C-alpha positions as CSV (number, residue, x, y, z in Angstrom):
1,M,0.7,123.3,-148.9
2,K,-0.8,120.5,-146.9
3,V,-4.0,121.8,-145.4
4,C,-6.4,120.3,-142.8
5,I,-10.1,121.4,-143.1
6,V,-12.0,120.9,-139.9
7,G,-15.7,120.7,-140.6
8,A,-15.1,119.8,-144.3
9,S,-18.5,118.3,-144.9
10,G,-20.6,121.4,-144.3
11,K,-21.5,123.9,-147.0
12,L,-18.6,126.3,-146.1
13,G,-16.2,123.3,-145.6
14,Q,-17.0,121.9,-149.0
15,Y,-16.3,125.2,-150.7
16,M,-13.0,125.4,-148.8
17,V,-12.1,121.9,-150.0
18,Q,-12.9,123.0,-153.6
19,H,-10.8,126.2,-153.4
20,A,-7.8,124.4,-151.7
21,L,-7.8,121.7,-154.4
22,E,-7.9,124.3,-157.1
23,R,-4.8,125.9,-155.6
24,G,-3.1,122.5,-155.7
25,D,-3.1,122.0,-152.0
26,E,-3.0,118.5,-150.4
27,V,-6.2,118.3,-148.3
28,V,-7.1,116.4,-145.2
29,G,-10.8,116.7,-144.2
30,V,-12.3,116.2,-140.8
31,C,-16.1,115.6,-140.4
32,R,-18.5,113.5,-138.3
33,E,-18.8,109.9,-139.5
34,Q,-22.4,110.3,-140.5
35,S,-21.4,113.2,-142.8
36,V,-18.5,111.5,-144.8
37,G,-20.9,110.8,-147.7
38,K,-21.2,114.5,-148.3
39,L,-17.6,114.5,-149.4
40,E,-18.1,111.7,-152.0
41,R,-17.2,113.9,-155.0
42,F,-13.8,114.6,-153.4
43,K,-13.0,111.1,-152.1
44,D,-10.3,110.3,-154.6
45,R,-8.5,113.7,-154.1
46,I,-8.5,114.2,-150.3
47,S,-7.8,112.2,-147.1
48,I,-10.7,112.0,-144.7
49,V,-10.5,111.6,-140.9
50,P,-14.0,110.8,-139.6
51,G,-14.9,111.8,-136.1
52,R,-16.2,114.7,-134.0
53,T,-14.2,117.8,-134.4
54,N,-13.9,118.3,-130.7
55,D,-12.4,114.8,-130.3
56,R,-8.8,115.6,-129.4
57,E,-7.4,112.4,-130.8
58,V,-9.2,113.0,-134.1
59,I,-7.7,116.5,-134.4
60,R,-4.3,115.3,-133.4
61,R,-4.2,112.8,-136.2
62,A,-5.7,115.1,-138.8
63,V,-3.4,118.1,-138.3
64,A,-0.2,116.1,-138.2
65,G,2.2,117.5,-140.8
66,C,-0.2,120.2,-142.0
67,E,1.1,123.7,-142.7
68,G,-2.3,125.2,-142.5
69,V,-5.6,124.4,-140.7
70,L,-9.0,125.8,-141.7
71,T,-11.6,125.4,-138.9
72,V,-15.3,126.0,-139.1
73,L,-16.3,126.9,-135.5
74,V,-19.7,125.4,-135.2
75,P,-21.2,125.6,-131.7
76,W,-23.3,122.5,-131.9
77,G,-25.2,121.4,-128.8
78,V,-24.3,122.5,-125.3
79,Q,-21.2,120.4,-124.7
80,Q,-18.4,123.0,-125.6
81,Y,-18.2,121.7,-129.2
82,A,-16.7,125.0,-130.6
83,S,-14.3,125.7,-127.7
84,G,-13.2,122.0,-127.6
85,T,-12.5,122.1,-131.3
86,A,-10.6,125.3,-131.1
87,Q,-8.5,124.1,-128.2
88,A,-7.6,120.9,-129.9
89,V,-6.5,122.7,-133.0
90,L,-4.4,125.2,-130.9
91,D,-2.8,122.3,-129.0
92,F,-2.0,119.9,-131.8
93,A,-1.3,122.0,-134.9
94,E,2.3,122.0,-136.1
95,P,4.5,124.8,-134.7
96,G,4.3,127.7,-137.0
97,A,1.2,126.4,-138.9
98,R,-1.3,129.0,-140.2
99,L,-4.6,128.6,-138.3
100,V,-7.7,130.2,-139.8
101,F,-11.1,130.0,-138.0
102,S,-14.5,131.0,-139.2
103,C,-17.3,132.6,-137.1
104,G,-19.9,135.3,-137.3
105,W,-19.9,139.1,-136.9
106,H,-21.1,138.7,-133.2
107,I,-17.6,137.9,-132.2
108,T,-15.5,140.9,-131.2
109,K,-11.8,140.9,-130.7
110,D,-11.3,144.3,-129.0
111,G,-14.8,145.4,-128.1
112,K,-14.8,148.3,-130.6
113,D,-17.4,146.8,-133.0
114,V,-20.6,148.7,-133.3
115,Y,-23.8,146.6,-133.7
116,S,-27.3,147.7,-134.4
117,R,-30.1,147.1,-131.9
118,K,-31.7,144.8,-134.4
119,F,-28.6,142.7,-134.7
120,L,-28.0,142.4,-131.0
121,W,-31.7,141.5,-130.4
122,A,-31.5,138.8,-133.1
123,V,-28.3,137.3,-131.7
124,A,-29.7,137.3,-128.2
125,A,-33.1,135.8,-129.2
126,F,-31.5,133.1,-131.4
127,G,-28.9,132.3,-128.7
128,W,-31.6,131.9,-126.0
129,L,-33.9,129.7,-128.2
130,A,-31.1,127.5,-129.6
131,R,-29.6,126.9,-126.2
132,A,-33.0,126.2,-124.6
133,L,-33.5,123.5,-127.3
134,R,-30.0,122.3,-126.7
135,L,-29.1,122.8,-130.4
136,V,-26.5,125.5,-130.5
137,D,-24.5,127.4,-127.8
138,I,-23.4,130.8,-129.2
139,D,-21.7,131.6,-126.0
140,D,-19.4,128.6,-126.6
141,Q,-18.3,130.1,-129.9
142,V,-17.5,133.3,-128.0
143,A,-15.4,131.3,-125.5
144,A,-13.6,129.5,-128.4
145,C,-12.6,132.8,-130.0
146,K,-11.3,134.1,-126.6
147,R,-9.0,131.1,-126.5
148,I,-7.8,131.8,-130.0
149,F,-7.2,135.5,-129.3
150,A,-5.1,134.6,-126.3
151,S,-3.0,132.2,-128.2
152,D,0.5,132.9,-129.5
153,T,-0.1,130.7,-132.6
154,R,-0.3,132.2,-136.1
155,W,-4.1,132.6,-136.1
156,T,-6.7,134.5,-138.0
157,V,-10.4,134.6,-137.1
158,V,-12.6,135.4,-140.2
159,R,-15.9,137.0,-139.2
160,G,-18.6,136.4,-141.8
161,S,-21.6,138.6,-142.6
162,D,-25.0,137.1,-143.6
163,L,-24.3,134.5,-146.2
164,E,-26.0,133.7,-149.5
165,E,-25.5,131.1,-152.3
166,G,-24.6,132.0,-155.8
167,P,-21.6,132.1,-158.1
168,S,-18.4,133.7,-156.9
169,Q,-18.1,137.5,-157.0
170,G,-14.4,137.4,-156.1
171,L,-12.4,137.8,-152.9
172,P,-14.4,139.6,-150.2
173,V,-13.2,142.9,-148.7
174,W,-12.8,143.4,-145.0
175,S,-12.6,145.8,-142.1
176,Q,-11.4,145.5,-138.6
177,H,-14.7,146.5,-137.0
178,V,-18.3,145.8,-137.6
179,G,-20.1,149.1,-138.0
180,D,-17.6,150.5,-140.6
181,D,-19.3,151.8,-143.7
182,I,-17.7,149.3,-146.1
183,L,-19.5,146.5,-144.3
184,R,-23.0,148.1,-144.3
185,S,-24.4,145.7,-146.9
186,N,-23.9,142.7,-144.6
187,R,-23.9,140.1,-147.4
188,T,-21.3,137.7,-148.7
189,R,-21.5,134.7,-151.0
190,R,-20.7,131.5,-149.1
191,I,-18.3,130.4,-151.8
192,D,-16.4,133.7,-151.4
193,F,-16.3,133.4,-147.6
194,A,-14.6,130.0,-148.2
195,L,-12.2,131.7,-150.7
196,F,-11.2,134.3,-148.1
197,M,-10.5,131.6,-145.6
198,V,-8.2,129.7,-148.0
199,E,-6.5,132.8,-149.2
200,A,-5.8,133.8,-145.6
201,L,-3.5,130.9,-145.3
202,T,-0.8,132.7,-147.3
203,N,-1.6,136.3,-146.2
204,D,0.7,137.1,-143.3
205,G,-0.9,140.5,-143.0
206,L,-4.0,138.8,-141.5
207,I,-2.0,137.1,-138.7
208,H,-3.6,138.0,-135.3
209,E,-6.4,139.8,-137.1
210,A,-10.2,139.2,-136.9
211,P,-11.3,140.6,-140.3
212,A,-15.1,141.2,-140.7
213,I,-15.9,140.5,-144.4
214,V,-18.4,141.5,-146.9
215,G,-18.9,140.7,-150.6
216,C,-16.7,142.7,-152.9
217,Q,-19.6,143.5,-155.3
218,T,-22.1,144.6,-152.6
219,A,-23.3,148.2,-152.6
220,S,-21.3,149.2,-149.5
221,A,-18.0,147.7,-150.9
222,L,-18.4,149.4,-154.3
223,A,-19.3,152.8,-152.7
224,H,-16.2,152.5,-150.4
225,H,-14.1,151.7,-153.5
226,A,-15.5,154.7,-155.4
227,S,-14.9,157.0,-152.5
228,S,-11.3,155.8,-152.1
229,C,-10.7,156.4,-155.8
230,E,-12.0,160.0,-155.6
231,H,-9.5,160.8,-152.9
């Protein structure tokens, strides 16, 4: 499969490049010009399109001929970076291509997610401070996902829990709604978040889903598995 990875130079993006190459995929990576050096170890095995990910011409060139597009929705600044990136991918991806986007648990598809007061407070506080400093606009990531949910493309939005580094524990488990018991541990290895993204490219059962994921070896995931086996 020919795969475009939008945001390839970040930590999550680099793990996705690694997983895609291990699967034998042909990879095209998109990242800002100043970040191209972060992909040095892959330079002989992937094609790189340098530029801002919300630059429509950059995305148009990068996704041409790709059967799958993996997009890290990063809401940098206050200039519609995430929504601009998402819209460009939606507009220029090949017809029928699998489109997989990453975001956090704060995104809700149907309004049925249940969040703790602590989580809501943390999101609100971080969002206010980051926007005041003109660093990040969480609301723009929400706007980006609304555009994706309204699209008739073959999309999936993967919602990650709190991330940590470490060796892979395997493919994360998921549920449709934050608040479900299986997700209670709220922890996923970043390398496994990337694995879920890449595996979603060939999982048609995730089309038009917004899976909230958690590490498969976390306490809540293991407890859910044990409970399922008992029944």
